C-alpha positions as CSV (number, residue, x, y, z in Angstrom):
1,M,-6.0,2.2,-76.9
2,E,-3.7,2.0,-74.0
3,C,-3.9,-1.1,-71.7
4,S,-3.8,-0.5,-68.0
5,V,-4.1,-4.1,-66.8
6,V,-1.0,-5.8,-65.4
7,L,-0.8,-9.4,-65.7
8,P,0.6,-11.4,-63.1
9,L,3.9,-13.5,-64.0
10,Q,3.3,-17.3,-63.9
11,G,5.5,-19.3,-61.4
12,A,8.3,-18.0,-59.0
13,G,11.1,-18.6,-61.4
14,A,9.6,-16.2,-64.2
15,V,12.0,-14.1,-65.9
16,V,11.7,-10.4,-65.6
17,G,10.6,-8.9,-69.0
18,A,9.4,-12.3,-70.3
19,R,6.0,-12.3,-71.7
20,P,3.5,-13.3,-69.4
21,R,1.3,-16.4,-70.1
22,A,-2.2,-15.9,-69.2
23,V,-5.3,-18.1,-69.7
24,V,-7.7,-15.2,-70.6
25,P,-6.7,-13.3,-73.7
26,V,-5.5,-9.8,-73.2
27,Q,-8.7,-8.3,-75.3
28,A,-10.8,-9.7,-72.5
29,F,-8.9,-7.6,-69.9
30,W,-9.1,-4.6,-72.2
31,R,-12.9,-5.0,-72.4
32,A,-13.1,-5.4,-68.8
33,A,-10.8,-2.3,-68.0
34,D,-13.0,-0.4,-70.4
35,R,-16.2,-1.2,-68.7
36,R,-14.7,-0.6,-65.4
37,R,-13.4,2.9,-66.5
38,R,-16.7,3.8,-67.9
39,L,-18.5,2.8,-64.7
40,E,-15.9,4.6,-62.6
41,S,-16.2,7.9,-64.5
42,A,-19.9,7.7,-64.4
43,T,-20.0,7.3,-60.6
44,A,-16.9,8.6,-59.1
45,P,-16.1,12.4,-58.9
46,A,-13.0,13.3,-60.9
47,R,-9.7,13.4,-59.1
48,C,-8.4,16.5,-60.3
49,S,-7.5,19.5,-58.2
50,K,-8.5,22.0,-60.8
51,M,-11.9,23.6,-61.3
52,Y,-14.0,22.6,-64.2
53,V,-14.9,25.7,-66.5
54,P,-17.6,25.0,-68.8
55,G,-18.1,26.6,-72.2
56,F,-14.7,26.6,-73.7
57,G,-15.0,23.8,-76.2
58,E,-11.7,22.4,-77.2
59,G,-9.9,25.1,-75.6
60,S,-9.3,26.2,-71.9
61,P,-9.6,29.6,-70.1
62,E,-5.8,29.9,-70.3
63,K,-5.9,29.4,-74.3
64,K,-8.8,32.2,-74.4
65,A,-6.5,34.6,-72.2
66,A,-3.6,33.7,-74.5
67,I,-5.5,34.6,-77.7
68,N,-6.6,38.0,-75.9
69,L,-3.1,38.7,-75.1
70,Q,-1.9,38.1,-78.6
71,H,-4.4,40.5,-79.7
72,F,-3.1,42.9,-77.0
73,F,0.7,42.4,-78.1
74,N,-0.4,43.1,-81.6
75,Y,-1.8,46.5,-80.4
76,I,1.2,47.4,-78.4
77,A,3.4,46.5,-81.5
78,V,1.3,48.9,-83.6
79,R,1.9,51.7,-81.2
80,I,5.6,51.0,-80.8
81,V,6.1,51.0,-84.7
82,L,3.9,54.0,-85.0
83,S,5.9,56.0,-82.4
84,Q,9.1,54.7,-84.1
85,L,8.0,56.0,-87.5
86,E,6.8,59.2,-86.3
87,S,10.2,60.3,-85.4
88,Y,12.0,59.4,-88.6
89,N,9.5,58.4,-91.5
90,R,6.5,60.7,-91.4
91,E,5.1,59.6,-94.7
92,A,5.1,55.7,-93.5
93,Y,3.7,57.0,-90.1
94,Y,0.7,58.8,-91.9
95,E,0.2,55.7,-94.1
96,L,0.1,53.3,-91.3
97,K,-2.0,55.8,-89.1
98,E,-4.5,55.9,-91.6
99,F,-4.6,52.1,-92.2
100,V,-5.0,51.7,-88.3
101,G,-8.0,54.3,-88.4
102,R,-9.9,52.3,-90.8
103,T,-9.1,48.7,-89.7
104,S,-10.0,47.2,-86.4
105,L,-7.2,46.1,-84.1
106,N,-9.4,43.7,-82.3
107,D,-8.3,40.6,-84.1
108,A,-4.6,40.4,-84.6
109,E,-4.5,37.9,-87.2
110,I,-7.1,39.6,-89.5
111,F,-5.3,43.1,-88.9
112,C,-2.0,41.6,-90.0
113,K,-3.3,39.8,-93.0
114,K,-5.0,43.0,-94.3
115,L,-1.9,45.0,-93.7
116,I,0.2,42.5,-95.5
117,R,-2.0,42.6,-98.5
118,E,-2.6,46.4,-98.6
119,S,0.7,47.7,-100.2
120,P,4.4,47.0,-100.4
121,R,5.4,49.7,-97.9
122,L,2.6,48.5,-95.4
123,K,3.7,44.9,-96.0
124,G,7.1,45.9,-94.7
125,L,5.7,47.6,-91.9
126,A,3.6,44.4,-91.2
127,M,6.7,42.4,-91.0
128,R,8.2,45.0,-88.7
129,I,5.0,44.9,-86.3
130,L,5.3,40.9,-86.2
131,E,9.0,41.3,-85.2
132,V,8.2,43.9,-82.6
133,R,5.3,41.8,-81.3
134,S,7.6,38.5,-80.8
135,A,10.4,40.6,-79.4
136,Y,8.1,42.3,-76.8
137,V,6.4,39.0,-75.6
138,K,10.0,37.2,-75.3
139,S,11.9,39.8,-73.7
140,D,10.0,43.0,-72.6
141,F,6.7,41.9,-71.2
142,E,6.9,41.4,-67.4
143,W,5.0,38.0,-67.1
144,D,5.7,37.8,-63.2
145,N,4.2,41.3,-62.7
146,L,1.2,40.3,-64.6
147,K,0.6,37.4,-62.4
148,K,1.0,39.5,-59.2
149,L,-1.1,42.4,-60.5
150,S,-4.0,39.9,-61.6
151,F,-3.9,38.3,-58.0
152,K,-3.8,41.7,-56.4
153,M,-6.5,43.2,-58.4
154,V,-8.9,40.3,-58.1
155,D,-8.4,40.3,-54.4
156,E,-8.8,44.0,-54.1
157,A,-12.0,43.9,-56.3
158,N,-13.5,41.1,-54.3
159,T,-12.9,42.9,-51.1
160,K,-14.5,46.2,-52.3
161,L,-17.5,44.1,-53.5
162,M,-18.0,42.3,-50.2
163,R,-17.3,45.4,-48.2
164,D,-20.0,47.4,-50.3
165,Y,-22.4,44.5,-50.0
166,V,-22.0,44.2,-46.1
167,L,-22.4,48.1,-45.8
168,E,-25.5,48.1,-48.0
169,V,-27.3,45.2,-46.1
170,S,-26.2,46.1,-42.6
171,H,-27.4,49.7,-43.1
172,I,-24.3,51.1,-41.4
173,E,-23.4,54.7,-42.3
174,E,-19.8,55.4,-43.1
């Protein structure tokens, strides 16, 4: 437990850094501080400028987005490796293509676990997919462009929906 109570120094000639001498034990201050904190949190609104998003348990919307991006990056890595194999190793290409056809790419971790355990050749391809996925995320994916496109697409979709609604309720012909 962290103590947020500051005890005043006794006397004018108190040494900085010296342990303060208080008549009331520190535990009493902690209990009072806990009581105060509980009351404040029950009555006062949170002083956070972020929106509260319910329903994410231990995570956050950002964590959920990161998990979905991880699945997407796995899909991209599989496509890249398949494209590379198609030009120089047709046998491995067909083996990986067949595995992808019967195994869902919706969950990156499950897909990679199954791929690693399938066969020695696919284990090597799984390692290649993991390398490509990591390299793509770290150096090729355009994170700034993602942010710009996300802002732009949300704004455009909102504007279109509002415009359509206004046209619908105002009975204005286009």
